[in-house]
N, C-alpha and C positions, 0 to 999 in steps of 0.2 A: 511275976517275972519267970519263975520256973515253968509255968504253963506256956508262956510265950516261947521260951527256949526249946521246950519239948515240941511245940508246933513247928518251929523252924527246922529242927532235926528231922521231923517226919517229912516235911516238904523236900528237904535236901536228899532224903533217902528214896524218893519216888524216881523210878527209872524214866528216862526221856520217852520211851515207848508207852509208858502209862499216860503221860501227858498227851501224846499223840492220840491214843485210843479214846481218852475222855473227850478230847477236842473234836475228833471226828464224830463221836456219838452226839455231842451237843450240837454240832454243825448240822448233822443229818436231821435231828429233831427240829431245829429252827427252819430248815428248808421245807419240811412238811408243814410246820405251823404257819409259815408265811405264804404257803401256796405255791412256792417255786417248784416244789415237787408235788404233783397231784396225789391225793390220798390213795387213789386206786393203784397208781404206780408203786407207791410205797408199800401198800398191802401185798401186791404181787411179789415185790422183792423180799419182804419178810416171810412170805409163804415159801418161797424157793429156798431161803437160807435156814429155815427152821430145822429141818433134819441135819443140816451141816453143823449148826450150833450144838445140837444134842450130841453129835459125834465128837466134836471138839472137846466138850466138857467131860463126857464119859470116858473117852479114850485117854485123856490126860490123867484123870483120876485113877484109871486102871494102871497106867504106866507108872505113876508115882508110887502107888502102893505095891505094885509088883517089884519095883526097884527096892523098896524097903524089905521085901521078903527075900531078897538076894538072888532072884532069878536071873537078873542081868549080870550080876557078878559071876554066877556059874557059867553063863554063856561066854562071858569075856575070858574067863579062865581057860575054857576050851580053845578059843581062838588063839590065845597067847601061847598055849602049849603046842598047837598045830604049827605055829610060826617058828618054833625051835630056836628062838633067840635071834633070828635073822630079820632085820627091818625090811629088806626087799621082799622076803616071803610073806611077812606080816602085811606089808602094803598090798601085795597081790591078793591075799585072802580077804582083806577088808574091802577092796574094790569089788571083788567077786561077790562077796556077801551083800554089799549095799546094792549092787546092780541087779542081782537076781531077786532080791526082796522087792525092789521098786518095780521091776518088770512084771513079776508074777502076781504081786499084790497091788499096791499103789503107793504113790510117793508120800501120802499122809501117814500111812501105816509105817513106812520106813522112818519118817521123822519121829513118830511117837515111840515105836518099839525098838528100832535099831540104834537111835541116838543114845539111849541109856546104856546099851550094850557097849558101845564104843567108849563112852565116858567111864563106865565101870572097868573096861579094859585098861584105860590109862591109870586108874587108881590101883588096880590089882598088880600091874607090872611096874608101876613107878616111872612111866614115861610121860612126855608132854601130851596134854589132852587136846590141844587145839588142832594138830594135824588129823587126829582121829575124828574130831567133831566136824572139821571141814570136809572130810571124805564123805560123811553122811549127808550133809546139807547139799553139797554140790551134786552128788550122784542121785539124790532123791529127786532132783530136778532134771538133770541131763540124761538120766537113764530111763526116763518115763515116756519114750516115744514109740515103743515097739508094739504094744498091745492096747486094745481099748480099755482094759481094766487098770492099766498103769497110771492113768490120770483121768480125772473127770472131764477135762477138755478133750481127751481122746475119745471118750464115749460120745460126746457131742459131735465131734468131727466124723467119727465112723458112721454115725447115723446120717449125717448130711451127705457124705460121699458114698454111702451104701457099701461099706467095707466090712466083711466078716473078719474075725480075729486072724485067721490064716492069711487072708488077702492083705490085711493091714500090715502084718508082719513081713509079708513078701515085698511090700512097697517101702516099708520104713526100716528094714534091717540094716541097710548100708548107712543111712543117716544116723541110726542109733549106734552102730559100731564106731563110726567116726566121732560122734559126740562123746562116747565113753573114752576113746583113745586121747582126744584133746583134753578131756577132764583129767585123765591120769597124768599127762604131761604137765599140766598146770599144778596139780596136787604135789607131784614130786618136786617140781622146781620151786614152788612158793612155800611149801610146808613140810615135805618129807625128807628132803636131801640132808646130808650130814650136817651142814652148817645151820639148819633150822631145827632139827629134832634134838641135837645136843649130845648124842652118844653113838657109838659104833654098833652096839648090839644091846640086847636086854636079856634078863634072866627070866625064863618061863616060871610061872608060879605053880605051886602044888594045887591039886584038885580042891575045890571049895567044899566045905562041909557046912551047910546052912545051920544057923542058930535054932530055927524052928522048922524042922522037916515037914510037919503037917502044913503049915502056912506056905512053905516053899512049893510043895506039890500042888496044892489047890490053885495058887496063882499061876504056876507054870501050865497047868491044865486049862485054866481059863484063857490064857493067852493063846495056847495052841488051838483051842476051840474057836476063838475069835478069828484066827487066820484060816482055819478050815472052813468056817461058815462063809467067809468072803470068797475064798478061792474055789470051793467045791459046790457049796449049796447056793451060791449067788444070793446071799442074804444082804439086804441093805446095810451100809456101813453103820448107820445110827442104831439099827436094831441089834447088830452083832456086838457093837461096843457097849451098848447099854446092858445087854445080858451079861457080858463078861465083867463089866464094872460092878454090877449087882452082886455077882458071885464073890468077887474079891472083897468088896466092902463087907459083906456078911461074914466072910472068913476073918477079917480083921476085927469085926465087932465081937467075935467070940474069942479070938486069940490075943489081940493087941488093940484094945479099944482106944487107948490114948493116942494112937497114930491117926485117928479119924478126926479131922478138923476142917473148918470151912476154907482155910487157905489152900487146900488141895484143888479147889475149883479155879480154873484159869480166868479170873475176872477180867484181866486185860483183854483177852481174846473175845470175851463175851461183850465187851464194849466196842472193840475195834472192828469186828466183822460187820455188825449191823450198820455202824456209822459209815464204814467204807462203801457198802453197797448203796446206802441212801445217797451219798455224795455222787457216786458214779451214775446212778439212775438219774439224778438231777442234771448232771452234765450231758448225759445221753439225750435227755428230753429237750435240751437247749442247744443242739447243734453238733454233738459228738459224732452222730451218724454221718452227717454231711462232711465233716472234717476227715473222718476215716475213709469215706468213699473217695475223696479227692487224694488222700495220701497213699492209699493202697493202689488205686487205679484199676484198670481192667485188662492189663497185659497178662496173659497166661504163661508167658515164657519165663526165661531165667531172670530178666530184669524185674518183671512183675512179682516173681517169687521172692527175690531179694528185698523188694520194697515191702511186701507183705510181712516177711519175717522181721525186717528191721522195725517196722511200725509196731508189730506185736511185742518185740523185745523192749523197745523204748518205752511204750506206754505201760507195759506191765510193771516196770520199775518205778513209774510215776504213780500209777493207780494200784492195780493188782491184776495178775494174769487171768483169773477166772472172768471177772466182768469185762476185761479187755477182749478176751476171746469171744465172749457172747456178742459184744458190740461189733467186733471186727468181722465175725462170721456173716452178719447181715450186710456188711459192706463189700464182701467178695462176690463177684458174679457166680451164679449157680453152676455154670458150665466149667468154671476154672477150679477143678478139683485139686490139682497140684498146687495152685496158689493158696488154696485153703489149708492144705497140709503144710505149706511153708509158714503160714500164719501160726499153725500149731507148733512148729519148731520154734518160732520166735517166742511164743507164750509159755513153752515148756523149758527150753534151754536158756532163754534170755533172762528170766527173772532171778538174777543172782547178785544184783548190785545193792538194792535196798532191802531192809529187813522185812518190809511189808509186801514185797513183790509177789510172793506166793504164800499160800497157807502153810505149805510144808516148811518154809523158812520160819514163819511165825511159830509153828509148833516146835521147831528145832531150837529157836531162841529160848522158848519156855523151858525145854529140857536142860539146856546149858545153864540157864539161870538157876534152876532147881538144884543142879549139881554143884554150883559154885564156880563154874568155868567162865572166865572173862574172855569175851571175844572182842579184840580191838576193832572198833567200827571203821576206822580209817583204812586199816589193812584189809578188812572184809570187803569194803566198797571197791578199793583199788584192784585187788586180785580178782574179785568177782566181775569187774568191768572187763578185764582182759579175757577171762573165760567166756563170759556172755558174748563178747564180740567175736572171738575166734571160733567158739563152738557153734554159734548160730550161723555164721558164714559158711563154715566147713560142712555142716549138716545140710544146709539149704542147697549148696552146690552139688552134694552127693544125691540129694533128692531129684535135682534136675537131670543128673546122669541116669538115675534109675528110670 
Protein backbone atom coordinates (compact mmCIF):
# COMPACT_ATOMS: atom_id res chain seq x y z
CA UNK A 1 0.00 0.00 0.00
CA UNK A 2 2.82 2.39 0.92
CA UNK A 3 4.56 1.61 -2.35
CA UNK A 4 1.39 2.40 -4.31
CA UNK A 5 0.94 5.71 -2.48
CA UNK A 6 4.57 6.54 -3.14
CA UNK A 7 4.12 5.86 -6.86
CA UNK A 8 1.00 8.05 -6.93
CA UNK A 9 2.91 10.92 -5.30
CA UNK A 10 5.71 10.59 -7.87
CA UNK A 11 3.22 10.69 -10.75
CA UNK A 12 1.50 13.78 -9.31
CA UNK A 13 4.84 15.53 -8.86
CA UNK A 14 5.76 15.15 -12.54
CA UNK A 15 5.47 18.47 -14.37
CA UNK A 16 3.12 18.62 -17.40
CA UNK A 17 6.11 19.53 -19.58
CA UNK A 18 7.77 16.28 -18.48
CA UNK A 19 4.79 14.34 -19.81
CA UNK A 20 4.94 16.38 -23.03
CA UNK A 21 8.68 15.71 -23.44
CA UNK A 22 8.31 11.97 -22.86
CA UNK A 23 5.29 11.80 -25.15
CA UNK A 24 7.09 13.57 -27.99
CA UNK A 25 10.14 11.31 -27.67
CA UNK A 26 8.00 8.16 -27.71
CA UNK A 27 5.98 9.53 -30.62
CA UNK A 28 9.15 10.33 -32.57
CA UNK A 29 10.55 6.85 -31.96
CA UNK A 30 7.28 5.26 -33.12
CA UNK A 31 7.28 7.38 -36.28
CA UNK A 32 10.75 6.09 -37.14
CA UNK A 33 9.90 2.49 -36.19
CA UNK A 34 6.75 2.45 -38.33
CA UNK A 35 8.50 3.98 -41.33
CA UNK A 36 6.37 7.13 -41.40
CA UNK A 37 9.65 8.98 -40.96
CA UNK A 38 12.39 7.51 -43.18
CA UNK A 39 15.48 6.43 -41.25
CA UNK A 40 17.68 8.69 -43.38
CA UNK A 41 15.59 11.77 -42.51
CA UNK A 42 15.67 10.83 -38.85
CA UNK A 43 19.45 10.38 -38.97
CA UNK A 44 19.91 13.77 -40.62
CA UNK A 45 17.76 15.43 -37.97
CA UNK A 46 19.69 13.81 -35.11
CA UNK A 47 22.99 14.81 -36.71
CA UNK A 48 21.85 18.43 -36.89
CA UNK A 49 20.66 18.62 -33.29
CA UNK A 50 23.56 16.67 -31.74
CA UNK A 51 25.68 19.79 -31.06
CA UNK A 52 22.55 21.57 -29.85
CA UNK A 53 21.85 18.87 -27.25
CA UNK A 54 25.45 19.05 -26.02
CA UNK A 55 25.09 22.81 -25.63
CA UNK A 56 21.79 22.51 -23.76
CA UNK A 57 23.11 19.93 -21.29
CA UNK A 58 26.47 21.56 -20.59
CA UNK A 59 25.17 25.12 -20.45
CA UNK A 60 22.49 24.25 -17.92
CA UNK A 61 24.94 22.33 -15.73
CA UNK A 62 27.31 25.30 -15.88
CA UNK A 63 24.54 27.76 -15.01
CA UNK A 64 23.23 25.62 -12.14
CA UNK A 65 26.63 25.23 -10.49
CA UNK A 66 27.63 28.84 -11.15
CA UNK A 67 24.47 29.87 -9.34
CA UNK A 68 25.44 27.71 -6.37
CA UNK A 69 28.81 29.49 -6.32
CA UNK A 70 26.87 32.81 -5.86
CA UNK A 71 28.14 34.41 -9.07
CA UNK A 72 24.61 35.35 -10.11
CA UNK A 73 23.85 36.70 -6.64
CA UNK A 74 26.84 39.04 -6.95
CA UNK A 75 25.71 40.29 -10.39
CA UNK A 76 22.17 40.77 -9.09
CA UNK A 77 23.45 42.75 -6.15
CA UNK A 78 25.30 45.12 -8.52
CA UNK A 79 22.21 45.69 -10.68
CA UNK A 80 20.06 46.33 -7.60
CA UNK A 81 22.51 48.89 -6.21
CA UNK A 82 22.72 50.62 -9.62
CA UNK A 83 18.92 50.95 -9.57
CA UNK A 84 19.15 53.04 -6.35
CA UNK A 85 15.80 51.82 -5.06
CA UNK A 86 13.82 53.09 -8.08
CA UNK A 87 11.66 50.54 -9.89
CA UNK A 88 11.63 52.67 -13.05
CA UNK A 89 15.44 52.81 -13.14
CA UNK A 90 15.70 49.12 -12.28
CA UNK A 91 13.27 48.34 -15.11
CA UNK A 92 15.38 50.29 -17.60
CA UNK A 93 18.59 48.59 -16.43
CA UNK A 94 17.05 45.13 -16.71
CA UNK A 95 15.70 45.84 -20.22
CA UNK A 96 19.07 47.21 -21.33
CA UNK A 97 20.94 44.28 -19.77
CA UNK A 98 18.69 41.66 -21.39
CA UNK A 99 18.63 43.39 -24.80
CA UNK A 100 22.39 43.88 -25.06
CA UNK A 101 23.08 40.32 -23.92
CA UNK A 102 20.69 38.88 -26.50
CA UNK A 103 21.89 41.09 -29.37
CA UNK A 104 25.63 40.64 -28.82
CA UNK A 105 25.62 37.00 -27.72
CA UNK A 106 22.48 34.99 -28.47
CA UNK A 107 19.07 34.34 -27.01
CA UNK A 108 19.98 30.92 -25.56
CA UNK A 109 22.91 32.41 -23.65
CA UNK A 110 20.56 35.06 -22.29
CA UNK A 111 18.12 32.41 -21.15
CA UNK A 112 20.85 30.33 -19.50
CA UNK A 113 23.03 33.01 -17.89
CA UNK A 114 20.81 36.07 -17.45
CA UNK A 115 17.73 34.34 -16.06
CA UNK A 116 19.58 33.23 -12.89
CA UNK A 117 20.85 36.81 -12.48
CA UNK A 118 17.30 38.16 -12.60
CA UNK A 119 15.98 35.51 -10.22
CA UNK A 120 18.87 36.07 -7.84
CA UNK A 121 18.10 39.80 -8.01
CA UNK A 122 14.55 39.13 -6.83
CA UNK A 123 15.87 37.06 -3.93
CA UNK A 124 18.56 39.57 -2.94
CA UNK A 125 16.24 42.59 -2.99
CA UNK A 126 13.09 40.86 -1.77
CA UNK A 127 10.89 41.80 -4.73
CA UNK A 128 8.58 39.76 -6.96
CA UNK A 129 10.48 37.34 -9.19
CA UNK A 130 7.93 37.02 -12.02
CA UNK A 131 8.39 40.55 -13.51
CA UNK A 132 12.16 40.03 -13.63
CA UNK A 133 11.78 36.56 -15.10
CA UNK A 134 9.36 37.75 -17.78
CA UNK A 135 11.79 40.51 -18.76
CA UNK A 136 14.39 37.88 -19.54
CA UNK A 137 12.23 35.44 -21.49
CA UNK A 138 10.47 38.06 -23.59
CA UNK A 139 13.60 40.02 -24.51
CA UNK A 140 15.59 36.87 -25.19
CA UNK A 141 13.17 36.39 -28.09
CA UNK A 142 12.13 39.88 -29.17
CA UNK A 143 15.66 41.39 -28.97
CA UNK A 144 17.19 38.72 -31.23
CA UNK A 145 16.64 40.38 -34.63
CA UNK A 146 19.62 42.67 -35.11
CA UNK A 147 22.73 40.56 -35.72
CA UNK A 148 23.38 37.08 -37.18
CA UNK A 149 24.86 35.91 -33.86
CA UNK A 150 21.72 36.89 -31.93
CA UNK A 151 19.80 33.80 -33.03
CA UNK A 152 20.50 30.59 -34.92
CA UNK A 153 17.65 31.43 -37.29
CA UNK A 154 19.43 34.73 -38.04
CA UNK A 155 22.54 32.86 -39.11
CA UNK A 156 20.47 30.79 -41.50
CA UNK A 157 18.67 33.87 -42.87
CA UNK A 158 21.85 35.93 -43.24
CA UNK A 159 23.39 33.14 -45.30
CA UNK A 160 20.30 32.88 -47.51
CA UNK A 161 20.02 36.63 -48.21
CA UNK A 162 23.83 37.19 -48.23
CA UNK A 163 23.85 39.82 -45.47
CA UNK A 164 26.99 40.68 -43.52
CA UNK A 165 26.50 41.60 -39.83
CA UNK A 166 26.71 45.31 -40.68
CA UNK A 167 24.20 45.04 -43.55
CA UNK A 168 21.84 42.92 -41.47
CA UNK A 169 21.97 45.50 -38.68
CA UNK A 170 21.31 48.28 -41.20
CA UNK A 171 18.25 46.38 -42.44
CA UNK A 172 16.86 45.20 -39.12
CA UNK A 173 17.66 48.08 -36.74
CA UNK A 174 14.23 49.70 -36.96
CA UNK A 175 12.25 46.44 -36.60
CA UNK A 176 14.53 45.57 -33.67
CA UNK A 177 14.01 48.92 -31.97
CA UNK A 178 10.24 48.77 -32.41
CA UNK A 179 10.16 45.19 -31.14
CA UNK A 180 12.01 46.17 -27.95
CA UNK A 181 9.77 49.22 -27.39
CA UNK A 182 6.60 47.13 -27.74
CA UNK A 183 8.10 44.58 -25.35
CA UNK A 184 8.85 47.32 -22.80
CA UNK A 185 5.27 48.58 -23.00
CA UNK A 186 3.85 45.09 -22.45
CA UNK A 187 6.30 44.34 -19.64
CA UNK A 188 5.41 47.51 -17.77
CA UNK A 189 1.66 47.14 -18.31
CA UNK A 190 1.38 43.45 -17.51
CA UNK A 191 4.12 42.88 -14.91
CA UNK A 192 6.07 45.96 -13.73
CA UNK A 193 3.50 48.66 -12.95
CA UNK A 194 2.69 49.55 -9.35
CA UNK A 195 -0.37 47.33 -9.11
CA UNK A 196 1.57 44.27 -10.28
CA UNK A 197 4.92 44.54 -8.51
CA UNK A 198 3.42 45.26 -5.10
CA UNK A 199 5.58 48.14 -3.75
CA UNK A 200 6.66 51.70 -4.56
CA UNK A 201 10.42 51.25 -4.12
CA UNK A 202 12.97 48.77 -2.85
CA UNK A 203 16.02 48.82 -0.62
CA UNK A 204 19.31 48.17 -2.41
CA UNK A 205 21.33 45.36 -0.78
CA UNK A 206 24.86 45.46 0.51
CA UNK A 207 27.65 44.07 -1.73
CA UNK A 208 27.78 40.30 -1.64
CA UNK A 209 30.62 38.42 0.03
CA UNK A 210 30.69 34.87 -1.38
CA UNK A 211 30.92 31.98 1.06
CA UNK A 212 33.67 30.31 -1.02
CA UNK A 213 35.76 33.00 -2.79
CA UNK A 214 37.87 30.44 -4.67
CA UNK A 215 34.84 28.66 -6.12
CA UNK A 216 33.24 32.02 -6.86
CA UNK A 217 36.24 33.26 -8.86
CA UNK A 218 36.67 30.02 -10.81
CA UNK A 219 33.01 29.92 -11.86
CA UNK A 220 32.95 33.63 -12.70
CA UNK A 221 36.02 33.26 -14.90
CA UNK A 222 34.54 30.18 -16.59
CA UNK A 223 31.36 32.11 -17.46
CA UNK A 224 33.38 35.08 -18.71
CA UNK A 225 35.56 32.81 -20.85
CA UNK A 226 32.42 31.19 -22.26
CA UNK A 227 31.05 34.57 -23.34
CA UNK A 228 34.38 35.74 -24.79
CA UNK A 229 34.80 32.49 -26.72
CA UNK A 230 31.42 32.98 -28.39
CA UNK A 231 31.71 36.70 -29.00
CA UNK A 232 35.38 37.13 -29.96
CA UNK A 233 36.83 33.76 -30.92
CA UNK A 234 33.73 32.54 -32.82
CA UNK A 235 33.90 29.18 -31.03
CA UNK A 236 30.89 26.86 -31.55
CA UNK A 237 28.35 27.08 -28.73
CA UNK A 238 28.63 23.42 -27.78
CA UNK A 239 32.42 23.56 -27.59
CA UNK A 240 32.49 26.71 -25.46
CA UNK A 241 29.79 25.50 -23.08
CA UNK A 242 31.42 22.07 -22.72
CA UNK A 243 34.79 23.57 -21.81
CA UNK A 244 33.25 26.00 -19.33
CA UNK A 245 31.09 23.29 -17.75
CA UNK A 246 34.13 21.02 -17.40
CA UNK A 247 36.05 23.71 -15.50
CA UNK A 248 33.10 24.39 -13.19
CA UNK A 249 32.47 20.70 -12.50
CA UNK A 250 36.15 20.12 -11.68
CA UNK A 251 36.11 23.09 -9.30
CA UNK A 252 33.07 21.72 -7.49
CA UNK A 253 34.63 18.26 -7.39
CA UNK A 254 37.48 19.71 -5.35
CA UNK A 255 35.55 22.24 -3.27
CA UNK A 256 31.94 20.97 -2.86
CA UNK A 257 31.58 17.48 -4.25
CA UNK A 258 28.16 16.97 -2.63
CA UNK A 259 26.60 19.47 -5.05
CA UNK A 260 27.44 17.27 -8.06
CA UNK A 261 24.48 15.03 -8.82
CA UNK A 262 22.66 13.61 -11.84
CA UNK A 263 19.64 15.87 -11.35
CA UNK A 264 21.75 18.76 -12.67
CA UNK A 265 21.33 17.33 -16.18
CA UNK A 266 18.17 18.72 -17.92
CA UNK A 267 16.55 15.36 -18.69
CA UNK A 268 13.32 17.01 -19.83
CA UNK A 269 15.07 18.92 -22.62
CA UNK A 270 17.10 15.87 -23.57
CA UNK A 271 13.80 14.11 -24.31
CA UNK A 272 11.84 17.06 -25.67
CA UNK A 273 14.23 18.33 -28.34
CA UNK A 274 14.84 15.04 -30.22
CA UNK A 275 11.17 14.13 -30.04
CA UNK A 276 10.13 17.55 -31.31
CA UNK A 277 12.49 17.43 -34.30
CA UNK A 278 11.45 13.89 -35.24
CA UNK A 279 7.77 14.86 -35.18
CA UNK A 280 8.36 18.01 -37.26
CA UNK A 281 10.51 16.09 -39.76
CA UNK A 282 7.64 13.63 -40.18
CA UNK A 283 5.10 16.38 -40.73
CA UNK A 284 7.44 18.07 -43.20
CA UNK A 285 7.88 14.83 -45.12
CA UNK A 286 4.10 14.43 -45.42
CA UNK A 287 2.94 17.77 -46.78
CA UNK A 288 4.14 20.59 -44.50
CA UNK A 289 6.19 22.12 -47.32
CA UNK A 290 3.19 22.30 -49.64
CA UNK A 291 1.06 23.75 -46.84
CA UNK A 292 3.65 26.42 -46.03
CA UNK A 293 4.11 27.35 -49.69
CA UNK A 294 0.37 27.93 -50.03
CA UNK A 295 0.11 29.82 -46.73
CA UNK A 296 3.10 32.09 -47.27
CA UNK A 297 2.51 32.80 -50.95
CA UNK A 298 4.86 34.54 -53.35
CA UNK A 299 3.99 38.21 -52.79
CA UNK A 300 7.15 40.12 -51.91
CA UNK A 301 5.25 43.22 -50.78
CA UNK A 302 3.72 44.18 -47.42
CA UNK A 303 0.87 41.67 -47.66
CA UNK A 304 3.26 38.82 -48.42
CA UNK A 305 5.54 39.92 -45.59
CA UNK A 306 2.65 39.98 -43.14
CA UNK A 307 1.56 36.53 -44.29
CA UNK A 308 5.07 35.19 -43.90
CA UNK A 309 5.50 36.68 -40.41
CA UNK A 310 2.07 35.49 -39.30
CA UNK A 311 2.67 31.92 -40.49
CA UNK A 312 6.08 31.88 -38.80
CA UNK A 313 4.72 33.16 -35.49
CA UNK A 314 1.66 30.91 -35.49
CA UNK A 315 3.44 27.68 -36.39
CA UNK A 316 6.33 28.44 -34.02
CA UNK A 317 3.90 28.36 -31.10
CA UNK A 318 2.42 25.09 -32.34
CA UNK A 319 5.71 23.36 -33.16
CA UNK A 320 8.95 25.27 -32.45
CA UNK A 321 10.54 28.27 -34.13
CA UNK A 322 13.74 26.58 -35.34
CA UNK A 323 12.20 23.73 -37.38
CA UNK A 324 9.43 26.10 -38.53
CA UNK A 325 11.99 28.57 -39.86
CA UNK A 326 13.88 25.80 -41.65
CA UNK A 327 10.66 24.57 -43.24
CA UNK A 328 9.41 28.08 -44.01
CA UNK A 329 12.68 29.16 -45.59
CA UNK A 330 12.25 26.52 -48.29
CA UNK A 331 8.73 27.82 -49.00
CA UNK A 332 9.74 31.48 -49.53
CA UNK A 333 10.75 32.35 -53.12
CA UNK A 334 14.51 32.91 -53.41
CA UNK A 335 14.11 36.45 -54.78
CA UNK A 336 11.84 37.61 -51.92
CA UNK A 337 14.52 38.55 -49.40
CA UNK A 338 12.32 40.86 -47.35
CA UNK A 339 9.61 38.23 -47.18
CA UNK A 340 12.21 35.85 -45.76
CA UNK A 341 13.24 38.47 -43.19
CA UNK A 342 9.56 38.84 -42.28
CA UNK A 343 9.46 35.08 -41.66
CA UNK A 344 12.49 35.62 -39.43
CA UNK A 345 10.57 38.26 -37.45
CA UNK A 346 7.67 35.86 -37.01
CA UNK A 347 9.89 33.02 -35.79
CA UNK A 348 11.93 35.31 -33.47
CA UNK A 349 9.38 37.72 -32.01
CA UNK A 350 6.33 35.48 -32.26
CA UNK A 351 7.28 32.39 -30.17
CA UNK A 352 6.01 33.77 -26.85
CA UNK A 353 2.72 31.96 -26.31
CA UNK A 354 3.63 28.31 -25.61
CA UNK A 355 6.49 27.04 -23.42
CA UNK A 356 7.98 24.99 -26.26
CA UNK A 357 7.80 27.71 -28.95
CA UNK A 358 11.55 28.43 -28.70
CA UNK A 359 14.51 26.74 -27.07
CA UNK A 360 15.24 29.95 -25.18
CA UNK A 361 11.83 29.71 -23.52
CA UNK A 362 12.45 26.06 -22.63
CA UNK A 363 15.81 26.99 -21.10
CA UNK A 364 14.12 29.82 -19.21
CA UNK A 365 11.47 27.50 -17.79
CA UNK A 366 14.23 25.18 -16.57
CA UNK A 367 15.99 28.05 -14.77
CA UNK A 368 12.73 29.25 -13.19
CA UNK A 369 11.89 25.73 -12.05
CA UNK A 370 15.35 25.26 -10.53
CA UNK A 371 14.96 28.56 -8.65
CA UNK A 372 11.49 27.62 -7.39
CA UNK A 373 9.75 30.46 -9.25
CA UNK A 374 6.22 29.51 -10.31
CA UNK A 375 5.13 30.95 -13.66
CA UNK A 376 1.30 31.03 -14.02
CA UNK A 377 0.78 29.36 -17.40
CA UNK A 378 -2.57 30.99 -18.15
CA UNK A 379 -1.14 34.46 -17.62
CA UNK A 380 2.03 33.52 -19.51
CA UNK A 381 -0.01 32.41 -22.53
CA UNK A 382 -2.40 35.38 -22.47
CA UNK A 383 0.18 38.14 -22.12
CA UNK A 384 2.53 36.35 -24.50
CA UNK A 385 -0.21 36.28 -27.15
CA UNK A 386 -0.66 40.05 -26.87
CA UNK A 387 3.08 40.73 -27.23
CA UNK A 388 3.57 38.15 -29.99
CA UNK A 389 0.75 39.68 -32.03
CA UNK A 390 1.59 43.36 -31.56
CA UNK A 391 5.36 42.90 -31.66
CA UNK A 392 5.35 40.79 -34.84
CA UNK A 393 2.94 43.15 -36.60
CA UNK A 394 4.83 46.32 -35.62
CA UNK A 395 8.28 44.94 -36.50
CA UNK A 396 7.07 43.59 -39.87
CA UNK A 397 5.51 46.94 -40.83
CA UNK A 398 8.76 48.70 -39.93
CA UNK A 399 10.71 46.21 -42.06
CA UNK A 400 8.48 47.10 -44.99
CA UNK A 401 9.22 50.79 -44.42
CA UNK A 402 12.97 50.14 -44.33
